[in-house]
N, CA, C and O atoms as a DFTB+ gen file, in Angstrom:
440 C
 N C O
     1  1      95.993     120.921      95.790
     2  2      97.078     121.530      95.037
     3  2      98.367     121.572      95.852
     4  3      99.432     121.172      95.383
     5  1      98.247     122.055      97.058
     6  2      99.440     122.193      97.897
     7  2     100.053     120.836      98.224
     8  3     101.273     120.708      98.320
     9  1      99.205     119.823      98.395
    10  2      99.714     118.481      98.681
    11  2     100.541     117.965      97.512
    12  3     101.588     117.351      97.713
    13  1     100.077     118.210      96.297
    14  2     100.818     117.779      95.115
    15  2     102.169     118.474      95.040
    16  3     103.188     117.844      94.758
    17  1     102.167     119.767      95.294
    18  2     103.419     120.531      95.252
    19  2     104.386     120.065      96.332
    20  3     105.594     120.004      96.101
    21  1     103.864     119.739      97.503
    22  2     104.704     119.260      98.596
    23  2     105.320     117.905      98.263
    24  3     106.512     117.698      98.489
    25  1     104.532     116.990      97.733
    26  2     105.057     115.675      97.348
    27  2     106.130     115.832      96.279
    28  3     107.175     115.185      96.345
    29  1     105.876     116.684      95.303
    30  2     106.854     116.930      94.244
    31  2     108.152     117.490      94.817
    32  3     109.238     117.053      94.437
    33  1     108.043     118.442      95.719
    34  2     109.233     119.044      96.334
    35  2     110.022     118.009      97.134
    36  3     111.251     117.981      97.068
    37  1     109.323     117.161      97.890
    38  2     110.010     116.128      98.672
    39  2     110.737     115.144      97.760
    40  3     111.847     114.713      98.073
    41  1     110.123     114.789      96.640
    42  2     110.780     113.881      95.703
    43  2     112.017     114.530      95.097
    44  3     113.064     113.893      94.980
    45  1     111.897     115.778      94.719
    46  2     113.035     116.474      94.106
    47  2     114.187     116.667      95.095
    48  3     115.352     116.682      94.698
    49  1     113.859     116.814      96.378
    50  2     114.889     116.969      97.410
    51  2     115.481     115.631      97.856
    52  3     116.495     115.598      98.553
    53  1     114.848     114.538      97.454
    54  2     115.355     113.223      97.812
    55  2     114.999     112.770      99.216
    56  3     115.665     111.897      99.772
    57  1     113.963     113.347      99.794
    58  2     113.576     112.967     101.157
    59  2     112.228     112.247     101.200
    60  3     111.714     111.959     102.281
    61  1     111.666     111.963     100.053
    62  2     110.332     111.359      99.994
    63  2     110.291     109.985     100.648
    64  3     109.247     109.569     101.149
    65  1     111.414     109.276     100.648
    66  2     111.416     107.930     101.232
    67  2     111.100     107.958     102.726
    68  3     110.654     106.953     103.279
    69  1     111.322     109.077     103.376
    70  2     110.983     109.213     104.798
    71  2     109.467     109.282     105.020
    72  3     108.981     109.054     106.127
    73  1     108.740     109.597     103.964
    74  2     107.302     109.837     104.079
    75  2     106.494     108.956     103.125
    76  3     105.418     109.350     102.677
    77  1     107.008     107.774     102.817
    78  2     106.350     106.907     101.830
    79  2     104.895     106.614     102.183
    80  3     104.023     106.687     101.317
    81  1     104.630     106.288     103.426
    82  2     103.260     105.973     103.843
    83  2     102.319     107.144     103.670
    84  3     101.215     106.990     103.148
    85  1     102.750     108.311     104.105
    86  2     101.919     109.507     103.997
    87  2     101.687     109.891     102.535
    88  3     100.588     110.293     102.153
    89  1     102.741     109.759     101.726
    90  2     102.626     110.090     100.303
    91  2     101.652     109.141      99.627
    92  3     100.786     109.573      98.866
    93  1     101.788     107.856      99.898
    94  2     100.897     106.866      99.289
    95  2      99.448     107.102      99.708
    96  3      98.537     107.005      98.886
    97  1      99.240     107.408     100.967
    98  2      97.891     107.681     101.470
    99  2      97.301     108.922     100.787
   100  3      96.135     108.926     100.392
   101  1      98.106     109.954     100.655
   102  2      97.652     111.193     100.019
   103  2      97.334     110.970      98.548
   104  3      96.305     111.435      98.058
   105  1      98.214     110.257      97.838
   106  2      97.974     110.003      96.418
   107  2      96.752     109.107      96.210
   108  3      96.009     109.285      95.246
   109  1      96.549     108.164      97.097
   110  2      95.366     107.312      97.008
   111  2      94.097     108.154      97.166
   112  3      93.114     107.959      96.451
   113  1      94.140     109.076      98.099
   114  2      93.009     109.983      98.321
   115  2      92.786     110.875      97.093
   116  3      91.648     111.094      96.677
   117  1      93.865     111.381      96.527
   118  2      93.776     112.228      95.335
   119  2      93.213     111.429      94.163
   120  3      92.358     111.919      93.426
   121  1      93.692     110.200      93.994
   122  2      93.212     109.363      92.892
   123  2      91.725     109.049      93.043
   124  3      90.974     109.104      92.070
   125  1      91.310     108.726      94.243
   126  2      89.911     108.369      94.474
   127  2      88.964     109.559      94.359
   128  3      87.772     109.376      94.111
   129  1      89.476     110.768      94.536
   130  2      88.651     111.982      94.447
   131  2      89.028     112.847      93.252
   132  3      88.739     114.044      93.242
   133  1      89.662     112.265      92.256
   134  2      90.189     113.053      91.136
   135  2      89.101     113.790      90.361
   136  3      89.353     114.884      89.855
   137  1      87.911     113.230      90.256
   138  2      86.840     113.897      89.514
   139  2      86.445     115.222      90.168
   140  3      86.072     116.164      89.470
   141  1      86.523     115.304      91.485
   142  2      86.225     116.558      92.189
   143  2      87.347     117.566      91.994
   144  3      87.099     118.752      91.772
   145  1      88.581     117.087      92.077
   146  2      89.729     117.981      91.964
   147  2      89.901     118.489      90.542
   148  3      90.272     119.645      90.337
   149  1      89.635     117.634      89.555
   150  2      89.777     118.064      88.171
   151  2      88.801     119.181      87.846
   152  3      89.119     120.066      87.052
   153  1      87.631     119.155      88.440
   154  2      86.654     120.225      88.224
   155  2      87.144     121.531      88.838
   156  3      86.959     122.599      88.256
   157  1      87.770     121.450      90.012
   158  2      88.296     122.648      90.675
   159  2      89.472     123.250      89.916
   160  3      89.613     124.471      89.849
   161  1      90.307     122.401      89.351
   162  2      91.532     122.840      88.680
   163  2      91.360     122.832      87.166
   164  3      92.297     122.525      86.428
   165  1      90.178     123.164      86.717
   166  2      89.804     122.993      85.324
   167  2      90.783     123.612      84.338
   168  3      91.056     123.016      83.296
   169  1      91.310     124.776      84.632
   170  2      92.173     125.448      83.667
   171  2      93.607     125.610      84.150
   172  3      94.319     126.494      83.675
   173  1      94.034     124.788      85.068
   174  2      95.384     124.896      85.601
   175  2      96.253     123.771      85.048
   176  3      96.261     122.658      85.572
   177  1      96.975     124.080      83.988
   178  2      97.798     123.075      83.322
   179  2      98.848     122.502      84.255
   180  3      99.053     121.289      84.281
   181  1      99.510     123.345      85.012
   182  2     100.569     122.867      85.898
   183  2     100.031     121.859      86.909
   184  3     100.643     120.811      87.112
   185  1      98.913     122.151      87.539
   186  2      98.342     121.252      88.549
   187  2      97.865     119.955      87.904
   188  3      98.078     118.875      88.455
   189  1      97.229     120.053      86.753
   190  2      96.769     118.846      86.059
   191  2      97.945     117.963      85.663
   192  3      97.887     116.743      85.812
   193  1      99.010     118.576      85.159
   194  2     100.198     117.819      84.757
   195  2     100.899     117.217      85.969
   196  3     101.367     116.079      85.918
   197  1     100.970     117.973      87.047
   198  2     101.613     117.478      88.265
   199  2     100.834     116.300      88.847
   200  3     101.427     115.292      89.233
   201  1      99.519     116.423      88.911
   202  2      98.681     115.327      89.413
   203  2      98.875     114.082      88.546
   204  3      99.067     112.983      89.066
   205  1      98.825     114.257      87.230
   206  2      98.997     113.137      86.306
   207  2     100.357     112.473      86.509
   208  3     100.448     111.249      86.614
   209  1     101.410     113.284      86.563
   210  2     102.770     112.742      86.687
   211  2     102.969     111.996      87.996
   212  3     103.489     110.881      88.000
   213  1     102.566     112.591      89.094
   214  2     102.765     111.939      90.392
   215  2     101.970     110.638      90.495
   216  3     102.476     109.639      91.007
   217  1     100.744     110.649      90.014
   218  2      99.947     109.426      90.057
   219  2     100.570     108.337      89.191
   220  3     100.643     107.182      89.609
   221  1     101.016     108.689      88.000
   222  2     101.643     107.694      87.124
   223  2     102.952     107.176      87.729
   224  3     103.230     105.978      87.677
   225  1     103.741     108.064      88.293
   226  2     105.010     107.638      88.899
   227  2     104.797     106.650      90.038
   228  3     105.657     105.812      90.311
   229  1     103.661     106.748      90.695
   230  2     103.376     105.876      91.835
   231  2     102.456     104.713      91.467
   232  3     101.891     104.059      92.344
   233  1     102.310     104.461      90.170
   234  2     101.612     103.266      89.713
   235  2     100.116     103.372      89.530
   236  3      99.456     102.359      89.296
   237  1      99.564     104.555      89.627
   238  2      98.124     104.724      89.421
   239  2      97.832     104.860      87.931
   240  3      98.662     105.358      87.171
   241  1      96.668     104.424      87.528
   242  2      96.266     104.488      86.130
   243  2      95.564     105.822      85.856
   244  3      94.352     105.864      85.646
   245  1      96.320     106.880      85.860
   246  2      95.771     108.216      85.608
   247  2      95.505     108.374      84.113
   248  3      96.328     107.980      83.286
   249  1      94.375     108.940      83.778
   250  2      93.983     109.093      82.381
   251  2      94.650     110.313      81.748
   252  3      94.706     111.389      82.344
   253  1      95.147     110.124      80.544
   254  2      95.757     111.237      79.812
   255  2      94.697     112.158      79.208
   256  3      95.027     113.217      78.675
   257  1      93.441     111.762      79.290
   258  2      92.357     112.594      78.757
   259  2      92.257     113.942      79.462
   260  3      91.636     114.871      78.945
   261  1      92.858     114.048      80.626
   262  2      92.823     115.303      81.376
   263  2      93.443     116.453      80.567
   264  3      93.140     117.620      80.816
   265  1      94.308     116.122      79.602
   266  2      94.988     117.158      78.824
   267  2      94.170     117.641      77.627
   268  3      94.537     118.626      76.988
   269  1      93.079     116.966      77.320
   270  2      92.248     117.385      76.180
   271  2      91.711     118.801      76.343
   272  3      91.559     119.522      75.357
   273  1      91.426     119.203      77.564
   274  2      90.852     120.540      77.779
   275  2      91.865     121.660      77.536
   276  3      91.498     122.835      77.519
   277  1      93.129     121.303      77.350
   278  2      94.159     122.312      77.098
   279  2      94.512     122.424      75.616
   280  3      95.474     123.095      75.243
   281  1      93.729     121.765      74.790
   282  2      93.956     121.835      73.348
   283  2      93.059     122.900      72.740
   284  3      91.889     123.022      73.103
   285  1      93.611     123.662      71.820
   286  2      92.849     124.704      71.144
   287  2      91.972     124.101      70.052
   288  3      90.886     124.602      69.762
   289  1      92.452     123.034      69.461
   290  2      91.706     122.352      68.403
   291  2      92.066     120.875      68.459
   292  3      92.721     120.428      69.400
   293  1      91.649     120.133      67.477
   294  2      91.963     118.706      67.443
   295  2      93.453     118.456      67.241
   296  3      93.941     117.362      67.525
   297  1      94.172     119.448      66.758
   298  2      95.555     119.181      66.379
   299  2      96.619     119.871      67.224
   300  3      97.788     119.494      67.141
   301  1      96.269     120.852      68.023
   302  2      97.330     121.556      68.742
   303  2      96.882     122.024      70.124
   304  3      95.695     122.209      70.392
   305  1      97.869     122.205      70.982
   306  2      97.610     122.718      72.323
   307  2      97.474     124.231      72.278
   308  3      97.991     124.890      71.376
   309  1      96.768     124.769      73.268
   310  2      96.641     126.222      73.394
   311  2      98.010     126.803      73.716
   312  3      98.846     126.147      74.338
   313  1      98.223     128.021      73.292
   314  2      99.478     128.692      73.620
   315  2      99.601     128.860      75.128
   316  3      98.634     129.204      75.807
   317  1     100.789     128.617      75.636
   318  2     101.047     128.709      77.071
   319  2     102.135     129.743      77.289
   320  3     103.199     129.672      76.673
   321  1     101.872     130.703      78.162
   322  2     102.861     131.744      78.426
   323  2     103.776     131.399      79.588
   324  3     104.945     131.785      79.593
   325  1     103.265     130.686      80.560
   326  2     104.050     130.383      81.760
   327  2     104.988     129.203      81.500
   328  3     104.556     128.126      81.088
   329  1     106.257     129.425      81.744
   330  2     107.267     128.397      81.506
   331  2     107.043     127.188      82.408
   332  3     107.247     126.052      81.979
   333  1     106.626     127.419      83.658
   334  2     106.430     126.284      84.562
   335  2     105.272     125.396      84.106
   336  3     105.276     124.197      84.385
   337  1     104.285     125.959      83.413
   338  2     103.207     125.139      82.847
   339  2     103.748     124.227      81.753
   340  3     103.406     123.046      81.690
   341  1     104.593     124.782      80.897
   342  2     105.206     123.985      79.832
   343  2     106.097     122.891      80.398
   344  3     106.087     121.760      79.912
   345  1     106.857     123.224      81.414
   346  2     107.731     122.232      82.037
   347  2     106.915     121.106      82.665
   348  3     107.283     119.937      82.550
   349  1     105.825     121.445      83.319
   350  2     104.953     120.426      83.904
   351  2     104.382     119.501      82.842
   352  3     104.341     118.286      83.032
   353  1     103.944     120.065      81.729
   354  2     103.413     119.266      80.623
   355  2     104.506     118.383      80.025
   356  3     104.262     117.219      79.704
   357  1     105.689     118.928      79.879
   358  2     106.834     118.183      79.336
   359  2     107.173     116.977      80.216
   360  3     107.374     115.873      79.710
   361  1     107.234     117.187      81.521
   362  2     107.558     116.093      82.441
   363  2     106.465     115.030      82.438
   364  3     106.758     113.836      82.497
   365  1     105.220     115.456      82.369
   366  2     104.100     114.507      82.352
   367  2     104.075     113.695      81.061
   368  3     103.726     112.515      81.070
   369  1     104.445     114.327      79.963
   370  2     104.385     113.657      78.662
   371  2     105.303     112.443      78.592
   372  3     105.045     111.526      77.811
   373  1     106.347     112.416      79.375
   374  2     107.270     111.286      79.361
   375  2     106.713     110.051      80.063
   376  3     107.331     108.988      80.020
   377  1     105.576     110.175      80.695
   378  2     104.984     109.034      81.392
   379  2     103.844     108.406      80.599
   380  3     103.037     107.653      81.144
   381  1     103.787     108.716      79.337
   382  2     102.762     108.131      78.485
   383  2     103.120     106.717      78.077
   384  3     104.278     106.304      78.138
   385  1     102.110     105.994      77.663
   386  2     102.307     104.643      77.149
   387  2     101.888     104.633      75.686
   388  3     101.272     105.579      75.194
   389  1     102.227     103.566      75.011
   390  2     101.913     103.441      73.589
   391  2     100.412     103.624      73.358
   392  3      99.587     103.008      74.033
   393  1     100.083     104.466      72.411
   394  2      98.683     104.698      72.078
   395  2      98.088     105.952      72.698
   396  3      96.960     106.320      72.370
   397  1      98.811     106.607      73.575
   398  2      98.314     107.856      74.162
   399  2      98.803     109.021      73.298
   400  3      99.790     109.687      73.609
   401  1      98.089     109.234      72.226
   402  2      98.496     110.232      71.237
   403  2      98.585     111.632      71.816
   404  3      99.433     112.422      71.400
   405  1      97.733     111.946      72.756
   406  2      97.745     113.296      73.323
   407  2      99.068     113.592      74.022
   408  3      99.527     114.734      74.021
   409  1      99.680     112.575      74.619
   410  2     100.971     112.791      75.276
   411  2     102.089     112.913      74.249
   412  3     103.061     113.634      74.476
   413  1     101.965     112.222      73.131
   414  2     102.922     112.413      72.040
   415  2     102.822     113.838      71.507
   416  3     103.835     114.481      71.230
   417  1     101.593     114.323      71.367
   418  2     101.376     115.699      70.915
   419  2     101.932     116.693      71.930
   420  3     102.521     117.707      71.555
   421  1     101.744     116.402      73.203
   422  2     102.253     117.285      74.260
   423  2     103.769     117.348      74.219
   424  3     104.354     118.419      74.382
   425  1     104.404     116.210      74.004
   426  2     105.863     116.174      73.934
   427  2     106.357     116.979      72.737
   428  3     107.333     117.721      72.846
   429  1     105.698     116.837      71.616
   430  2     106.058     117.597      70.428
   431  2     105.837     119.092      70.658
   432  3     106.649     119.915      70.232
   433  1     104.749     119.438      71.324
   434  2     104.401     120.835      71.589
   435  2     105.430     121.514      72.480
   436  3     105.760     122.683      72.279
   437  1     105.938     120.775      73.469
   438  2     106.867     121.379      74.416
   439  2     108.259     121.379      73.854
   440  3     109.189     121.850      74.510
């Protein structure tokens, strides 16, 4: 979790290019162990969205299915009280590709 937040902060500050190798190594490790991390972060929308967004931004084929567990039913997402969770979902939704209906739903929801 903390590694994802650190990478995100470095990108937002514009200093990530100084740490490209370390970031790539960390994201590769996260991608290869995602099944373990997804189980740990089962109900954390912000972390799931951040992981999805960072992996997609760096060219990894992250699955949008990770967002299914945040849906209340087949048609809508669960209510979210934390604004940062909504913002994370909103940012992640823009990295969808054609046919990823769940990300279209996420964009509409946010």
